[in-house]
Residue frames as a rotation matrix with the C-alpha (Angstrom) as fourth column:
UNK 1
-0.185 0.576 0.797 133.92
0.858 0.490 -0.155 105.73
-0.479 0.655 -0.584 170.42
UNK 2
-0.993 -0.114 -0.043 133.39
0.076 -0.858 0.509 108.28
-0.095 0.502 0.860 167.68
UNK 3
-0.181 0.980 -0.083 129.80
0.794 0.096 -0.601 109.62
-0.581 -0.175 -0.795 168.19
UNK 4
-0.757 -0.074 -0.650 130.13
-0.197 -0.921 0.335 112.45
-0.623 0.382 0.683 165.64
UNK 5
-0.709 0.539 -0.455 126.92
-0.578 -0.074 0.813 112.77
0.405 0.839 0.364 163.71
UNK 6
-0.822 0.445 -0.356 125.06
0.531 0.825 -0.194 110.44
0.207 -0.349 -0.914 166.10
UNK 7
-0.503 0.780 0.373 121.37
-0.609 -0.626 0.487 111.27
0.614 0.018 0.789 166.29
UNK 8
-0.937 0.192 0.293 119.56
-0.102 0.650 -0.753 109.75
-0.335 -0.735 -0.589 169.35
UNK 9
-0.615 0.788 -0.015 116.28
0.483 0.392 0.783 108.08
0.623 0.474 -0.622 168.73
UNK 10
-0.809 0.344 0.477 113.57
-0.530 -0.779 -0.337 110.49
0.255 -0.525 0.812 170.06
UNK 11
-0.640 0.702 0.312 110.28
0.058 0.449 -0.892 109.59
-0.766 -0.553 -0.328 171.68
UNK 12
0.210 0.722 -0.660 108.48
-0.704 -0.357 -0.615 110.94
-0.679 0.593 0.433 168.55
UNK 13
-0.352 -0.334 -0.874 110.45
-0.878 0.442 0.185 108.48
0.325 0.833 -0.449 166.36
UNK 14
-0.994 0.000 0.109 109.65
-0.046 0.906 -0.421 105.58
-0.099 -0.424 -0.900 168.65
UNK 15
-0.353 0.935 0.024 106.07
-0.095 -0.010 -0.995 106.58
-0.931 -0.353 0.093 168.73
UNK 16
0.053 0.243 -0.968 105.95
-0.954 -0.276 -0.122 106.86
-0.296 0.930 0.217 164.93
UNK 17
-0.734 -0.393 -0.554 107.37
-0.541 0.831 0.128 103.34
0.410 0.393 -0.823 164.58
UNK 18
-0.861 0.475 0.183 104.78
0.157 0.589 -0.793 102.03
-0.484 -0.654 -0.582 167.05
UNK 19
-0.046 0.906 -0.422 102.05
-0.495 -0.387 -0.778 103.72
-0.867 0.174 0.466 165.20
UNK 20
-0.214 -0.092 -0.972 103.12
-0.937 0.299 0.178 101.94
0.274 0.950 -0.150 161.89
UNK 21
-0.967 -0.164 -0.194 103.05
-0.108 0.956 -0.272 98.69
0.230 -0.242 -0.943 163.84
UNK 22
-0.608 0.792 0.055 99.59
-0.090 0.000 -0.996 99.55
-0.789 -0.610 0.071 165.14
UNK 23
-0.002 0.626 -0.780 98.24
-0.917 -0.312 -0.248 99.80
-0.399 0.715 0.575 161.58
UNK 24
-0.830 -0.305 -0.467 99.01
-0.502 0.774 0.387 96.19
0.243 0.555 -0.795 160.79
UNK 25
0.231 0.955 -0.187 96.08
-0.796 0.296 0.528 93.74
0.560 0.027 0.828 160.44
UNK 26
-0.601 -0.329 0.728 95.91
-0.741 0.570 -0.355 91.25
-0.298 -0.753 -0.586 163.29
UNK 27
-0.631 0.388 -0.672 94.63
-0.278 0.695 0.663 87.88
0.724 0.605 -0.331 162.06
UNK 28
0.336 0.789 0.515 91.46
-0.861 0.036 0.507 86.66
0.381 -0.613 0.692 163.86
UNK 29
-0.716 -0.534 -0.451 92.14
-0.165 0.756 -0.633 84.13
0.679 -0.379 -0.629 166.64
UNK 30
0.437 0.875 -0.207 89.70
-0.097 0.274 0.957 82.21
0.894 -0.398 0.204 168.80
UNK 31
-0.401 -0.628 0.667 90.76
-0.649 -0.319 -0.690 83.20
0.646 -0.710 -0.280 172.31
UNK 32
0.383 0.651 0.655 88.36
-0.924 0.275 0.266 80.83
-0.007 -0.707 0.707 173.85
UNK 33
0.875 -0.065 -0.480 90.45
-0.100 0.945 -0.311 77.86
0.474 0.320 0.821 172.66
UNK 34
0.062 -0.915 -0.399 93.64
0.774 0.296 -0.560 78.73
0.630 -0.274 0.726 174.40
UNK 35
0.908 0.236 0.345 94.55
-0.055 -0.750 0.659 80.71
0.415 -0.618 -0.668 177.52
UNK 36
0.266 -0.824 -0.500 98.04
0.961 0.189 0.200 81.80
-0.070 -0.534 0.842 178.60
UNK 37
0.128 -0.308 -0.943 100.09
0.370 -0.867 0.333 84.96
-0.920 -0.391 0.003 179.15
UNK 38
-0.862 -0.507 0.011 101.30
0.206 -0.329 0.922 85.24
-0.464 0.796 0.388 175.51
UNK 39
-0.502 0.723 0.475 97.79
0.793 0.165 0.586 84.81
0.345 0.671 -0.656 174.13
UNK 40
0.304 0.636 -0.710 96.45
0.914 -0.406 0.027 87.25
-0.270 -0.657 -0.704 176.66
UNK 41
-0.257 -0.544 -0.799 98.97
0.210 -0.838 0.504 89.82
-0.943 -0.038 0.329 175.70
UNK 42
-0.927 -0.002 0.376 97.91
0.376 0.015 0.926 89.31
-0.007 1.000 -0.014 172.06
UNK 43
-0.015 0.999 -0.051 94.33
0.974 0.026 0.225 89.90
0.226 -0.046 -0.973 173.11
UNK 44
0.235 0.002 -0.972 95.40
0.538 -0.833 0.128 93.24
-0.810 -0.553 -0.197 174.71
UNK 45
-0.749 -0.609 -0.262 97.06
0.090 -0.485 0.870 94.35
-0.657 0.628 0.418 171.51
UNK 46
-0.764 0.500 0.409 94.16
0.558 0.192 0.807 93.43
0.325 0.845 -0.426 169.30
UNK 47
0.256 0.907 -0.333 91.62
0.965 -0.219 0.145 95.09
0.059 -0.359 -0.932 171.56
UNK 48
-0.026 -0.344 -0.939 93.75
0.458 -0.839 0.294 98.14
-0.888 -0.422 0.180 171.97
UNK 49
-0.963 -0.234 0.131 94.01
0.201 -0.308 0.930 98.61
-0.177 0.922 0.344 168.24
UNK 50
-0.357 0.891 0.279 90.25
0.801 0.139 0.582 98.29
0.480 0.432 -0.764 167.94
UNK 51
0.481 0.523 -0.704 89.77
0.828 -0.535 0.169 100.83
-0.288 -0.664 -0.690 170.63
UNK 52
0.479 -0.400 0.781 92.17
0.450 -0.653 -0.610 103.15
0.754 0.644 -0.133 168.76
UNK 53
0.906 -0.286 -0.312 94.37
0.239 -0.264 0.935 103.43
-0.350 -0.921 -0.171 171.81
UNK 54
0.607 -0.769 -0.199 97.73
-0.780 -0.529 -0.333 105.01
0.151 0.358 -0.921 171.60
UNK 55
0.381 -0.530 -0.758 100.59
-0.178 0.762 -0.623 102.60
0.907 0.372 0.196 171.12
UNK 56
-0.666 -0.711 0.226 102.15
-0.253 -0.070 -0.965 103.36
0.702 -0.700 -0.133 174.43
UNK 57
-0.029 0.789 0.614 98.77
-0.998 0.013 -0.063 102.83
-0.058 -0.615 0.787 176.13
UNK 58
0.775 0.384 -0.502 98.56
-0.468 0.882 -0.048 99.36
0.424 0.272 0.864 174.71
UNK 59
0.017 -0.889 -0.458 102.13
0.039 0.458 -0.888 98.57
0.999 -0.003 0.043 175.69
UNK 60
-0.654 -0.145 0.743 101.50
-0.670 -0.346 -0.657 99.86
0.352 -0.927 0.129 179.24
UNK 61
0.457 0.826 0.330 98.45
-0.889 0.427 0.165 97.53
-0.005 -0.369 0.929 179.54
UNK 62
0.604 -0.287 -0.743 100.67
-0.056 0.915 -0.399 94.54
0.795 0.283 0.537 178.46
UNK 63
-0.477 -0.879 0.020 103.32
-0.063 0.012 -0.998 95.44
0.877 -0.477 -0.061 181.14
UNK 64
-0.333 0.483 0.810 100.64
-0.938 -0.255 -0.234 95.94
0.094 -0.838 0.538 183.82
UNK 65
0.705 0.644 -0.297 99.22
-0.626 0.762 0.166 92.51
0.333 0.069 0.940 182.92
UNK 66
0.275 -0.700 -0.659 102.59
0.147 0.708 -0.691 90.82
0.950 0.093 0.298 183.21
UNK 67
-0.638 -0.552 0.536 103.43
-0.374 -0.387 -0.843 92.62
0.673 -0.738 0.040 186.41
UNK 68
0.119 0.786 0.607 100.15
-0.981 -0.003 0.195 91.62
0.155 -0.618 0.770 187.95
UNK 69
0.915 0.276 -0.293 100.69
-0.263 0.961 0.086 87.85
0.305 -0.002 0.952 187.18
UNK 70
-0.143 -0.972 -0.188 104.16
-0.106 0.204 -0.973 88.04
0.984 -0.119 -0.132 188.42
UNK 71
-0.764 -0.041 0.644 102.63
-0.626 -0.194 -0.755 88.59
0.156 -0.980 0.122 191.88
UNK 72
0.104 0.885 0.454 99.39
-0.851 0.315 -0.419 86.51
-0.514 -0.343 0.786 191.36
UNK 73
-0.616 -0.136 0.776 98.64
0.053 0.975 0.214 82.92
-0.786 0.173 -0.594 190.48
UNK 74
-0.822 0.229 -0.522 97.50
-0.570 -0.351 0.743 82.82
-0.013 0.908 0.419 186.87
UNK 75
-0.721 0.574 -0.387 95.08
0.404 0.803 0.438 79.98
0.562 0.159 -0.811 187.70
UNK 76
-0.544 0.502 -0.672 93.29
0.770 -0.019 -0.638 82.08
-0.333 -0.865 -0.376 190.24
UNK 77
-0.276 0.393 -0.877 92.05
-0.203 -0.916 -0.346 84.89
-0.939 0.083 0.333 187.91
UNK 78
0.585 0.452 0.673 90.24
0.639 0.254 -0.726 85.18
-0.499 0.855 -0.140 184.60
UNK 79
-0.383 -0.922 -0.054 93.15
0.696 -0.327 0.640 86.31
-0.608 0.207 0.767 182.35
UNK 80
-0.439 0.222 0.871 90.93
0.756 -0.432 0.492 88.05
0.485 0.874 0.022 179.85
UNK 81
0.736 0.674 -0.067 89.17
0.591 -0.591 0.550 90.08
0.331 -0.444 -0.833 182.62
UNK 82
0.333 -0.755 -0.565 92.63
0.463 -0.391 0.795 91.22
-0.822 -0.526 0.219 183.88
UNK 83
-0.552 -0.628 0.548 93.67
0.785 -0.171 0.595 91.94
-0.280 0.759 0.588 180.35
UNK 84
0.077 0.711 0.698 90.57
0.755 -0.499 0.425 94.02
0.651 0.494 -0.576 179.68
UNK 85
0.862 0.245 -0.445 91.04
0.500 -0.560 0.660 95.89
-0.087 -0.791 -0.605 182.94
UNK 86
-0.017 -0.949 -0.315 94.70
0.647 -0.251 0.720 96.68
-0.762 -0.191 0.618 182.27
UNK 87
-0.477 0.002 0.879 93.62
0.772 -0.476 0.420 98.39
0.419 0.879 0.226 178.95
UNK 88
0.586 0.758 0.287 91.14
0.520 -0.623 0.584 100.44
0.621 -0.193 -0.760 180.84
UNK 89
0.707 -0.430 -0.561 93.74
0.495 -0.265 0.827 101.27
-0.505 -0.863 0.025 183.54
UNK 90
-0.297 -0.916 0.269 96.47
0.857 -0.132 0.498 102.02
-0.421 0.378 0.825 181.04
UNK 91
0.099 0.410 0.907 94.22
0.711 -0.666 0.224 104.63
0.696 0.623 -0.358 179.34
UNK 92
0.949 0.313 -0.025 94.21
0.246 -0.691 0.680 106.48
0.195 -0.651 -0.733 182.65
UNK 93
0.456 -0.853 -0.254 97.90
0.541 0.039 0.840 106.07
-0.706 -0.521 0.479 183.31
UNK 94
-0.545 -0.712 0.443 98.93
0.768 -0.212 0.604 107.36
-0.336 0.670 0.662 179.86
UNK 95
-0.379 0.492 -0.784 96.27
-0.112 -0.865 -0.489 110.14
-0.919 -0.097 0.383 179.76
UNK 96
-0.833 0.200 -0.516 94.60
-0.506 0.104 0.856 108.38
0.225 0.974 0.015 176.86
UNK 97
-0.530 0.630 0.567 91.19
-0.502 0.306 -0.809 107.63
-0.683 -0.714 0.154 178.50
UNK 98
-0.845 0.373 -0.383 89.14
-0.093 0.603 0.792 104.73
0.526 0.705 -0.475 177.11
UNK 99
-0.142 0.908 0.393 85.37
-0.952 -0.234 0.198 104.65
0.271 -0.346 0.898 177.83
UNK 100
-0.688 -0.132 0.714 84.62
-0.472 0.829 -0.301 101.66
-0.552 -0.543 -0.633 179.99
UNK 101
0.468 0.839 0.277 81.53
-0.302 0.447 -0.842 100.78
-0.830 0.311 0.463 177.80
UNK 102
0.601 -0.277 -0.750 83.86
-0.781 -0.003 -0.625 100.73
0.171 0.961 -0.219 174.74
UNK 103
-0.524 -0.804 0.282 86.35
-0.851 0.489 -0.190 98.53
0.015 -0.340 -0.940 176.60
UNK 104
-0.290 0.484 0.826 83.54
-0.400 0.723 -0.563 96.15
-0.869 -0.494 -0.016 177.58
UNK 105
0.690 0.708 -0.148 82.03
-0.394 0.196 -0.898 95.90
-0.607 0.678 0.414 174.09
UNK 106
0.396 -0.662 -0.636 85.36
-0.844 0.010 -0.536 95.51
0.361 0.749 -0.555 172.24
UNK 107
-0.622 -0.706 0.339 86.77
-0.781 0.587 -0.212 92.96
-0.049 -0.397 -0.917 174.62
UNK 108
-0.094 0.685 0.722 83.50
-0.335 0.662 -0.671 90.97
-0.938 -0.305 0.168 174.70
UNK 109
0.822 0.444 -0.357 83.19
-0.441 0.099 -0.892 90.97
-0.361 0.890 0.277 170.90
UNK 110
-0.002 -0.900 -0.436 86.93
-0.914 0.178 -0.363 89.91
0.405 0.398 -0.823 170.54
UNK 111
-0.740 -0.232 0.631 86.31
-0.523 0.789 -0.323 86.94
-0.423 -0.569 -0.705 172.80
UNK 112
-0.100 0.767 0.634 82.98
0.393 0.616 -0.683 86.16
-0.914 0.181 -0.363 171.22
UNK 113
-0.932 -0.340 -0.124 83.46
0.018 -0.385 0.923 86.86
-0.361 0.858 0.365 167.53
UNK 114
-0.769 0.614 0.178 80.47
0.237 0.015 0.971 88.20
0.594 0.789 -0.158 165.74
UNK 115
-0.221 0.716 -0.662 78.41
0.973 0.119 -0.196 89.05
-0.062 -0.688 -0.723 168.92
UNK 116
0.300 0.427 0.853 76.41
0.465 -0.846 0.260 92.19
0.833 0.318 -0.452 169.10
UNK 117
-0.653 -0.477 0.589 77.31
-0.229 -0.617 -0.753 95.03
0.722 -0.626 0.294 171.60
UNK 118
-0.690 0.321 -0.648 75.97
0.690 0.562 -0.456 94.25
0.218 -0.762 -0.610 175.01
UNK 119
0.137 0.834 0.534 72.73
0.258 -0.551 0.794 95.78
0.957 0.029 -0.290 176.05
UNK 120
-0.598 -0.365 0.713 72.55
-0.536 -0.480 -0.695 97.71
0.596 -0.798 0.091 179.25
UNK 121
0.633 0.744 -0.213 71.37
-0.398 0.548 0.736 94.58
0.664 -0.381 0.643 181.19
UNK 122
0.928 -0.127 0.351 72.73
-0.288 0.353 0.890 92.28
-0.237 -0.927 0.291 183.70
UNK 123
0.650 -0.710 0.270 75.62
0.757 0.636 -0.152 90.97
-0.064 0.303 0.951 181.63
UNK 124
0.265 -0.504 0.822 76.88
0.326 -0.756 -0.568 94.43
0.907 0.419 -0.036 180.90
UNK 125
0.550 0.012 0.835 76.65
-0.593 -0.699 0.400 95.61
0.588 -0.715 -0.378 184.48
UNK 126
0.954 -0.251 0.163 78.23
0.047 0.664 0.746 92.52
-0.295 -0.705 0.645 185.85
UNK 127
0.360 -0.861 0.359 81.17
0.903 0.225 -0.366 92.87
0.235 0.456 0.858 183.51
UNK 128
0.349 -0.189 0.918 81.37
-0.050 -0.982 -0.183 96.57
0.936 0.018 -0.352 184.36
UNK 129
0.870 0.063 0.489 81.44
-0.480 -0.115 0.870 95.84
0.111 -0.991 -0.069 188.03
UNK 130
0.805 -0.584 0.107 84.06
0.551 0.802 0.232 93.03
-0.222 -0.128 0.967 187.46
UNK 131
0.274 -0.742 0.612 86.42
0.623 -0.348 -0.701 95.54
0.733 0.573 0.367 185.66
UNK 132
0.481 0.070 0.874 85.99
-0.416 -0.860 0.297 98.15
0.772 -0.506 -0.384 188.46
UNK 133
0.916 -0.102 0.388 86.83
-0.317 0.408 0.856 95.68
-0.246 -0.907 0.341 191.12
UNK 134
0.685 -0.690 0.234 89.68
0.728 0.651 -0.212 94.21
-0.006 0.316 0.949 189.05
UNK 135
0.349 -0.506 0.789 91.18
0.222 -0.773 -0.594 97.62
0.911 0.382 -0.157 188.63
UNK 136
0.656 -0.005 0.755 91.25
-0.687 -0.419 0.594 98.12
0.313 -0.908 -0.278 192.39
UNK 137
0.883 -0.358 0.303 92.83
0.169 0.846 0.506 94.64
-0.438 -0.396 0.807 192.82
UNK 138
0.497 -0.747 0.441 95.55
0.733 0.089 -0.675 95.44
0.465 0.659 0.591 190.21
UNK 139
0.351 -0.419 0.837 96.42
-0.248 -0.904 -0.348 98.79
0.903 -0.085 -0.422 191.78
UNK 140
0.803 -0.054 0.594 96.62
-0.582 0.151 0.799 97.12
-0.133 -0.987 0.090 195.27
UNK 141
0.822 -0.482 0.303 98.77
0.458 0.876 0.150 94.19
-0.337 0.015 0.941 193.91
UNK 142
0.283 -0.768 0.574 101.14
0.763 -0.183 -0.621 96.58
0.582 0.613 0.534 192.21
UNK 143
-0.066 -0.277 -0.959 101.23
0.918 -0.393 0.050 98.88
-0.391 -0.877 0.281 195.17
UNK 144
0.772 0.575 -0.271 99.96
0.377 -0.758 -0.533 101.76
-0.512 0.309 -0.802 192.96
UNK 145
-0.150 -0.897 -0.415 103.25
-0.241 -0.374 0.895 101.74
-0.959 0.235 -0.160 191.08
UNK 146
0.451 0.503 0.737 102.16
0.555 0.488 -0.673 102.12
-0.698 0.713 -0.059 187.49
UNK 147
0.583 -0.444 -0.680 104.75
-0.706 -0.691 -0.154 104.33
-0.402 0.570 -0.717 185.84
UNK 148
0.540 -0.324 0.777 106.45
0.403 0.910 0.099 102.34
-0.739 0.260 0.622 183.11
UNK 149
-0.024 -0.618 -0.786 109.38
-0.740 -0.517 0.429 102.82
-0.672 0.592 -0.445 180.69
UNK 150
0.792 0.440 0.422 108.99
-0.033 0.722 -0.691 100.96
-0.609 0.534 0.587 177.42
UNK 151
-0.215 -0.970 -0.112 111.85
-0.296 -0.044 0.954 99.58
-0.931 0.238 -0.278 175.49
UNK 152
-0.908 -0.160 -0.387 110.33
-0.417 0.250 0.874 97.54
-0.043 0.955 -0.293 172.69
UNK 153
-0.096 0.994 -0.047 106.76
-0.995 -0.094 0.041 96.74
0.037 0.051 0.998 171.49
UNK 154
0.205 0.269 -0.941 106.96
-0.527 0.841 0.126 93.14
0.825 0.470 0.315 170.39
UNK 155
-0.667 -0.567 -0.483 108.70
0.069 0.599 -0.798 91.89
0.742 -0.565 -0.361 173.47
UNK 156
-0.641 0.483 0.597 105.73
-0.765 -0.459 -0.451 93.10
0.056 -0.746 0.664 175.48
UNK 157
0.373 0.737 -0.564 104.04
-0.664 0.637 0.392 89.71
0.648 0.228 0.727 174.64
UNK 158
0.169 -0.420 -0.892 106.52
0.339 0.874 -0.347 87.93
0.925 -0.244 0.290 176.81
UNK 159
0.951 0.288 -0.109 106.47
0.183 -0.242 0.953 88.08
0.248 -0.926 -0.283 180.62
UNK 160
0.317 -0.890 -0.328 110.30
0.930 0.223 0.292 87.90
-0.187 -0.398 0.898 180.84
UNK 161
0.170 -0.242 0.955 110.39
0.403 -0.867 -0.292 91.50
0.899 0.435 -0.050 179.63
UNK 162
0.894 0.232 0.383 110.16
-0.226 -0.504 0.833 92.21
0.386 -0.832 -0.399 183.42
UNK 163
0.779 -0.609 -0.150 113.52
0.595 0.642 0.483 90.44
-0.198 -0.466 0.862 183.92
UNK 164
-0.193 -0.885 0.425 115.62
0.979 -0.200 0.028 93.00
0.060 0.421 0.905 182.14
UNK 165
-0.219 0.106 -0.970 116.09
0.331 -0.927 -0.176 96.73
-0.918 -0.359 0.169 182.21
UNK 166
0.790 0.613 -0.034 114.56
0.191 -0.297 -0.936 98.84
-0.583 0.732 -0.351 179.36
UNK 167
0.396 -0.740 -0.543 118.12
-0.808 -0.562 0.177 99.97
-0.437 0.369 -0.821 178.38
UNK 168
-0.528 -0.619 0.582 119.38
-0.374 0.784 0.494 96.40
-0.762 0.043 -0.646 178.03
UNK 169
0.141 0.762 0.633 116.25
0.476 0.508 -0.718 95.41
-0.868 0.403 -0.291 175.99
UNK 170
0.817 0.262 -0.513 116.77
-0.179 -0.730 -0.659 98.37
-0.548 0.631 -0.550 173.70
UNK 171
-0.064 -0.963 -0.263 120.40
-0.846 -0.087 0.526 97.53
-0.529 0.256 -0.809 173.09
UNK 172
-0.531 -0.076 0.844 119.40
0.063 0.990 0.129 93.89
-0.845 0.122 -0.520 172.33
UNK 173
0.577 0.790 0.204 116.83
0.369 -0.030 -0.929 95.04
-0.728 0.612 -0.309 169.76
UNK 174
0.650 -0.400 -0.647 119.36
-0.680 -0.685 -0.260 97.18
-0.339 0.609 -0.717 168.00
UNK 175
-0.420 -0.897 0.137 121.89
-0.761 0.431 0.485 94.35
-0.494 0.100 -0.864 167.95
UNK 176
-0.209 0.441 0.873 119.34
0.318 0.875 -0.366 91.83
-0.925 0.201 -0.323 166.78
UNK 177
0.853 0.494 -0.169 118.50
0.054 -0.405 -0.913 94.18
-0.519 0.770 -0.372 163.83
UNK 178
0.180 -0.862 -0.473 122.20
-0.936 -0.298 0.187 94.54
-0.302 0.409 -0.861 162.97
UNK 179
-0.633 -0.410 0.657 122.61
-0.239 0.910 0.338 90.71
-0.736 0.057 -0.674 163.00
UNK 180
0.191 0.779 0.597 119.43
0.403 0.493 -0.772 90.17
-0.895 0.388 -0.220 160.89
UNK 181
0.967 0.173 -0.188 120.45
-0.083 -0.484 -0.871 92.66
-0.242 0.858 -0.454 158.19
UNK 182
0.500 -0.846 0.187 124.21
0.862 0.507 -0.008 91.66
-0.088 0.165 0.982 158.32
UNK 183
0.779 -0.174 0.602 125.24
-0.011 -0.964 -0.265 95.19
0.627 0.200 -0.753 159.13
UNK 184
0.056 -0.851 -0.522 128.74
0.937 0.225 -0.266 95.85
0.344 -0.475 0.810 160.53
UNK 185
0.860 0.079 0.505 129.39
-0.086 -0.951 0.297 98.70
0.504 -0.299 -0.811 162.97
UNK 186
-0.119 -0.974 0.191 132.63
-0.389 -0.131 -0.912 99.67
0.913 -0.183 -0.364 164.67
UNK 187
-0.667 -0.325 0.670 133.49
-0.718 0.044 -0.694 98.16
0.196 -0.945 -0.263 168.08
UNK 188
0.568 0.821 -0.059 131.81
-0.804 0.568 0.174 94.74
0.176 -0.051 0.983 167.74
UNK 189
0.640 -0.256 -0.724 132.76
-0.019 0.937 -0.348 91.15
0.768 0.237 0.595 168.29
UNK 190
0.391 -0.579 -0.716 136.12
0.901 0.399 0.170 90.96
0.188 -0.711 0.678 170.24
UNK 191
-0.063 -0.423 0.904 136.72
0.166 -0.898 -0.408 94.65
0.984 0.125 0.126 170.53
UNK 192
-0.782 -0.323 -0.533 137.86
0.564 -0.004 -0.826 95.86
0.265 -0.946 0.185 173.97
UNK 193
-0.701 0.595 -0.393 135.12
-0.172 -0.676 -0.717 98.53
-0.692 -0.435 0.576 173.96
UNK 194
-0.558 0.593 0.581 131.82
0.809 0.546 0.220 97.44
-0.187 0.593 -0.784 172.52
UNK 195
-0.695 0.243 0.677 129.59
0.345 -0.714 0.610 99.80
0.631 0.657 0.412 170.59
UNK 196
0.298 0.953 0.055 126.79
0.301 -0.148 0.942 99.80
0.906 -0.265 -0.331 173.16
UNK 197
-0.151 -0.384 -0.911 129.06
0.986 0.003 -0.165 100.69
0.066 -0.923 0.379 176.04
UNK 198
-0.861 -0.102 0.498 128.18
0.186 -0.975 0.122 104.33
0.473 0.198 0.859 175.11
UNK 199
-0.144 0.958 0.249 124.69
-0.476 -0.288 0.831 103.59
0.868 0.001 0.497 176.34
UNK 200
0.893 0.422 0.157 124.99
-0.348 0.426 0.835 100.99
0.286 -0.800 0.527 179.02
UNK 201
-0.010 -0.992 0.126 127.97
-0.885 -0.049 -0.462 99.90
0.465 -0.116 -0.878 181.10
UNK 202
-0.395 -0.065 0.916 126.63
-0.775 0.559 -0.295 96.84
-0.493 -0.827 -0.271 182.78
UNK 203
0.746 0.656 -0.110 125.55
-0.604 0.600 -0.524 94.63
-0.278 0.458 0.844 179.89
UNK 204
-0.300 -0.839 0.453 127.54
-0.440 0.543 0.715 91.47
-0.846 0.015 -0.532 179.43
UNK 205
-0.658 -0.043 -0.752 127.71
-0.749 0.144 0.647 89.67
0.081 0.989 -0.127 176.08
UNK 206
-0.941 0.275 -0.200 125.94
0.275 0.961 0.025 86.50
0.199 -0.031 -0.979 177.37
UNK 207
-0.320 0.881 -0.349 123.00
0.478 -0.167 -0.862 88.42
-0.818 -0.442 -0.368 178.73
UNK 208
-0.422 0.194 -0.886 122.83
-0.686 -0.707 0.172 90.42
-0.593 0.680 0.431 175.46
UNK 209
-0.770 0.027 -0.637 122.44
-0.533 0.522 0.666 87.28
0.351 0.853 -0.387 173.53
UNK 210
-0.834 0.525 -0.167 120.06
0.495 0.581 -0.645 85.84
-0.242 -0.621 -0.745 176.11
UNK 211
-0.253 0.725 -0.640 117.69
-0.061 -0.672 -0.738 88.79
-0.965 -0.147 0.215 175.58
UNK 212
-0.519 0.022 -0.854 117.98
-0.839 -0.204 0.504 88.46
-0.164 0.979 0.124 171.80
UNK 213
-0.959 0.153 -0.238 117.08
0.098 0.969 0.226 84.79
0.265 0.193 -0.945 171.96
UNK 214
-0.541 0.805 -0.243 113.91
0.616 0.183 -0.766 85.57
-0.572 -0.564 -0.595 174.02
UNK 215
-0.217 0.521 -0.826 112.85
-0.560 -0.759 -0.332 88.33
-0.800 0.390 0.456 171.59
UNK 216
-0.706 -0.076 -0.704 113.17
-0.680 0.350 0.645 85.85
0.197 0.934 -0.299 168.72
UNK 217
-0.935 0.334 -0.122 111.17
0.356 0.882 -0.310 83.28
0.004 -0.333 -0.943 170.66
UNK 218
-0.426 0.819 -0.385 108.25
-0.218 -0.506 -0.834 85.83
-0.878 -0.271 0.394 170.80
UNK 219
-0.228 0.329 -0.916 107.84
-0.945 -0.300 0.128 85.41
-0.233 0.896 0.379 167.06
UNK 220
-0.833 -0.085 -0.547 107.91
-0.233 0.950 0.207 81.66
0.502 0.300 -0.811 167.20
UNK 221
-0.855 0.514 -0.070 105.06
0.310 0.399 -0.863 81.71
-0.416 -0.759 -0.500 169.80
UNK 222
-0.596 0.663 -0.453 102.61
-0.758 -0.651 0.044 83.55
-0.265 0.370 0.890 167.44
UNK 223
-0.263 0.526 0.809 99.63
0.040 0.844 -0.535 81.19
-0.964 -0.109 -0.243 167.11
UNK 224
-0.958 0.030 0.286 98.53
0.286 0.215 0.934 79.91
-0.033 0.976 -0.214 163.80
UNK 225
-0.408 0.875 -0.262 95.26
-0.383 -0.424 -0.821 81.29
-0.829 -0.234 0.508 162.45
UNK 226
-0.041 0.461 0.886 92.80
0.587 0.729 -0.352 79.95
-0.808 0.506 -0.300 160.07
């Protein structure tokens, strides 16, 4: 493959793209009406944006959340407590510290729209203790393995992101963009050497399309808002 003039996508470029996504307005949604992993991941992104967390911090929180519930029964835990805790933990992991009081007030207000910040009373201290205990639980459940490589922001809403390597997901995102915009590149379709073989050697076409379909399903799952 002719790679002359190829410019790899840098971390700064990815971060800039995520920052643009971060600036988008998220429509208000009543999280008390529905509870599942997709909605909880949406909750993480909304709260992360309100906390002015870095994009990779928010993405890390989403992955930590999905990894936790890959090991745990979703019915056995408060998903919004775990979601709030993964935001707090992700701030530490990505050296983007979030104050626990800010996390408590933002997540509480997002769950209970229009509510005032919590006073330093029983409800606040109970929630603070719950987050501290949940942080320890998450760390133990994940065996203290919290280093994460991120392939694509929007796919973080879907737990199946854990089923594929970041490299495969990145290639699927590029290929999906090419398909959406009708762009043609060399070494596609029935070519003996495919364009993405310069990046990954073990990605089959059927798996590539499987990942692309799952990414597209993420957009179909976005809940309707009033």
